[in-house]
C-alpha positions in Angstrom: 0.0 0.0 0.0 2.9 2.3 0.5 3.8 2.3 -3.2 0.2 3.3 -4.1 0.3 6.2 -1.6 3.7 7.3 -3.0 2.4 7.2 -6.5 -0.7 9.1 -5.7 1.4 11.8 -4.0 3.7 12.0 -7.0 0.7 12.3 -9.3 -0.7 15.2 -7.2 2.7 16.9 -7.4 2.7 16.5 -11.2 -0.8 17.9 -11.4 0.3 21.0 -9.4 3.3 21.4 -11.8 1.0 21.3 -14.8 -1.3 23.9 -13.3 1.7 26.2 -12.5 3.0 25.9 -16.0 -0.4 26.7 -17.3 -0.5 29.9 -15.2 2.8 30.9 -16.6 1.8 30.1 -20.1 -1.4 32.2 -19.8 0.5 35.1 -18.3 3.2 35.0 -21.0 0.5 35.1 -23.7 -1.2 38.1 -22.1 2.1 39.9 -21.6 3.1 39.3 -25.3 -0.3 40.6 -26.4 0.0 43.7 -24.2 3.5 44.4 -25.6 2.1 44.0 -29.2 -0.9 46.3 -28.4 0.8 49.0 -26.2 4.6 48.9 -26.6 5.3 47.7 -30.1 7.5 50.8 -30.8 9.7 50.3 -27.8 12.9 48.3 -28.6 13.4 47.3 -24.9 9.9 45.9 -24.8 10.3 44.0 -28.1 13.5 42.4 -26.6 11.4 41.5 -23.6 8.7 40.1 -25.8 11.3 37.8 -27.5 12.4 36.7 -24.0 8.8 36.0 -23.2 8.3 34.0 -26.4 11.2 31.8 -25.4 9.8 31.4 -21.9 6.5 30.5 -23.4 8.0 27.8 -25.5 10.1 26.5 -22.6 7.0 26.3 -20.3 4.9 24.5 -22.9 7.7 21.9 -23.3 8.1 21.4 -19.6 4.4 21.2 -19.1 4.2 18.4 -21.7 6.9 16.6 -19.8 4.9 16.8 -16.6 1.8 15.7 -18.4 3.6 12.6 -19.7 5.0 11.8 -16.3 1.6 12.3 -14.7 0.1 9.9 -17.2 2.8 7.3 -16.5 2.0 7.6 -12.8 -1.7 7.3 -13.4 -1.0 4.1 -15.4 1.0 2.7 -12.5 -1.7 3.6 -10.0 -4.3 1.8 -12.2 -2.2 -1.3 -12.4 -1.7 -1.4 -8.7 -5.4 -0.9 -8.0 -6.3 -3.7 -10.4 -4.1 -6.2 -8.6 
């Protein structure tokens, strides 16, 4: 039973990570849109936008990794619950 509890805890941690990445993704998208709308003539803000675009890509990639690992944990949990 300890393995099942550990797996469930790890799955919850992954779910929290996924939510945190999503919050970052949403905020980066909003910030990029705000720069486009209000600061498109400011070189410093365009540089910041490029940085945000990279962060956006990084967070999407890391979120997908967390989703994959959460799904692996869910599969292991299902297998243990079946046995």
